[in-house]
Residue frames as a rotation matrix with the C-alpha (Angstrom) as fourth column:
UNK 1
0.455 0.890 -0.009 6.63
0.888 -0.455 -0.071 -13.54
-0.067 0.025 -0.997 5.26
UNK 2
0.255 -0.509 -0.822 9.31
0.152 -0.819 0.554 -10.85
-0.955 -0.266 -0.131 5.80
UNK 3
-0.761 -0.599 0.248 10.50
0.284 0.036 0.958 -11.62
-0.583 0.800 0.142 2.26
UNK 4
-0.186 0.773 0.607 7.03
0.963 0.021 0.268 -11.25
0.194 0.634 -0.748 0.79
UNK 5
0.651 0.517 -0.556 6.64
0.637 -0.771 0.028 -7.96
-0.414 -0.373 -0.831 2.58
UNK 6
-0.133 -0.852 -0.506 9.97
0.126 -0.521 0.844 -6.71
-0.983 0.048 0.177 1.38
UNK 7
-0.753 -0.124 0.646 9.28
0.626 0.166 0.762 -7.69
-0.202 0.978 -0.048 -2.26
UNK 8
0.216 0.976 0.033 5.82
0.976 -0.216 0.005 -6.06
0.012 0.031 -0.999 -1.91
UNK 9
0.537 -0.098 -0.838 7.35
0.300 -0.906 0.298 -2.80
-0.789 -0.411 -0.457 -0.53
UNK 10
-0.545 -0.838 0.008 9.98
0.235 -0.144 0.961 -2.84
-0.804 0.526 0.276 -3.45
UNK 11
-0.698 0.243 0.673 7.38
0.703 0.058 0.708 -3.02
0.133 0.968 -0.211 -6.12
UNK 12
0.370 0.929 0.013 4.98
0.897 -0.361 0.255 -0.49
0.242 -0.082 -0.967 -4.51
UNK 13
-0.334 -0.604 0.723 7.42
0.269 -0.797 -0.542 1.94
0.903 0.013 0.429 -3.12
UNK 14
0.713 0.572 0.406 5.53
-0.263 -0.319 0.911 1.76
0.651 -0.756 -0.077 0.41
UNK 15
-0.377 -0.846 0.378 7.60
-0.760 0.050 -0.648 1.59
0.529 -0.531 -0.662 3.46
UNK 16
-0.779 0.053 -0.625 7.40
0.266 0.930 -0.252 -1.33
0.568 -0.363 -0.739 5.88
UNK 17
-0.891 0.384 -0.241 5.32
0.143 -0.266 -0.953 0.66
-0.431 -0.884 0.182 8.37
UNK 18
-0.351 0.785 -0.511 2.71
-0.891 -0.447 -0.073 1.48
-0.286 0.430 0.856 5.65
UNK 19
-0.445 0.149 -0.883 2.70
-0.513 0.766 0.388 -2.13
0.734 0.626 -0.264 4.29
UNK 20
-0.895 -0.014 -0.446 1.97
0.289 0.744 -0.603 -3.56
0.340 -0.668 -0.662 7.68
UNK 21
-0.662 0.694 -0.283 -1.04
-0.090 -0.448 -0.889 -1.23
-0.744 -0.564 0.359 8.31
UNK 22
-0.791 0.338 -0.510 -2.62
-0.564 -0.078 0.822 -2.18
0.238 0.938 0.252 4.99
UNK 23
-0.478 0.731 0.487 -6.16
0.021 0.564 -0.825 -3.47
-0.878 -0.385 -0.285 5.11
UNK 24
-0.487 0.328 0.810 -8.74
0.837 0.439 0.325 -4.50
-0.249 0.836 -0.489 2.53
UNK 25
0.565 0.737 -0.370 -10.30
0.656 -0.674 -0.341 -1.09
-0.501 -0.050 -0.864 2.82
UNK 26
0.041 -0.610 -0.791 -7.19
-0.293 -0.764 0.574 0.48
-0.955 0.209 -0.210 1.21
UNK 27
-0.800 -0.236 0.551 -7.89
0.395 0.484 0.781 -1.41
-0.451 0.843 -0.293 -2.06
UNK 28
0.035 0.787 -0.616 -10.10
-0.313 -0.577 -0.755 0.78
-0.949 0.219 0.226 -4.49
UNK 29
0.094 0.111 0.989 -11.26
0.845 0.517 -0.138 0.12
-0.527 0.849 -0.045 -7.88
UNK 30
-0.797 -0.374 -0.475 -10.00
0.037 -0.814 0.580 2.49
-0.604 0.445 0.662 -10.66
UNK 31
-0.024 0.802 -0.597 -12.25
-0.726 -0.424 -0.541 3.86
-0.687 0.421 0.592 -13.43
UNK 32
-0.104 -0.017 -0.994 -11.22
-0.881 0.465 0.085 0.95
0.461 0.885 -0.063 -15.79
UNK 33
0.829 0.520 -0.207 -11.77
-0.377 0.792 0.481 -1.75
0.414 -0.321 0.852 -13.06
UNK 34
0.004 -0.886 -0.463 -8.11
0.160 0.458 -0.875 -2.17
0.987 -0.070 0.143 -11.99
UNK 35
0.719 0.179 -0.672 -7.17
0.662 0.118 0.740 -2.34
0.212 -0.977 -0.034 -8.33
UNK 36
0.009 -0.755 0.656 -5.21
0.036 -0.655 -0.755 0.51
0.999 0.031 0.021 -6.68
UNK 37
-0.053 -0.160 -0.986 -3.87
0.977 0.195 -0.084 0.91
0.205 -0.968 0.146 -3.20
UNK 38
0.096 0.081 0.992 -4.92
0.027 -0.997 0.078 4.10
0.995 0.019 -0.098 -1.53
UNK 39
0.321 -0.133 -0.938 -3.31
0.904 0.339 0.261 4.85
0.284 -0.931 0.229 1.90
UNK 40
0.894 -0.109 0.435 -2.43
-0.212 -0.957 0.196 7.68
0.395 -0.268 -0.879 4.07
UNK 41
0.067 -0.938 -0.339 1.40
0.138 0.346 -0.928 7.45
0.988 0.016 0.152 4.61
UNK 42
0.545 0.270 -0.794 2.09
0.765 0.227 0.603 6.85
0.343 -0.936 -0.083 8.25
UNK 43
-0.267 -0.811 -0.522 5.03
0.942 -0.334 0.038 9.35
-0.205 -0.481 0.852 8.61
UNK 44
-0.969 -0.246 -0.001 3.93
0.234 -0.922 0.309 12.17
-0.077 0.299 0.951 6.62
UNK 45
-0.306 0.951 -0.044 0.13
0.264 0.040 -0.964 11.61
-0.915 -0.306 -0.263 6.48
UNK 46
-0.521 0.001 -0.854 0.27
-0.758 -0.461 0.461 12.24
-0.393 0.887 0.241 2.71
UNK 47
0.558 0.757 0.339 -2.31
-0.386 0.599 -0.702 10.37
-0.735 0.261 0.626 0.56
UNK 48
-0.510 -0.790 -0.340 -0.51
-0.741 0.203 0.640 7.81
-0.437 0.578 -0.689 -1.59
């Protein structure tokens, strides 16, 4: 599981602390139907 989180973090640019707080509510649909991750960064509180 740690390896999966590490690889996901590498592909998304999210930190470990942001990845472990993800929930299904953070997945939104784009205007063309694609999935996007929308989350407030834990350390800086910036929307990413």
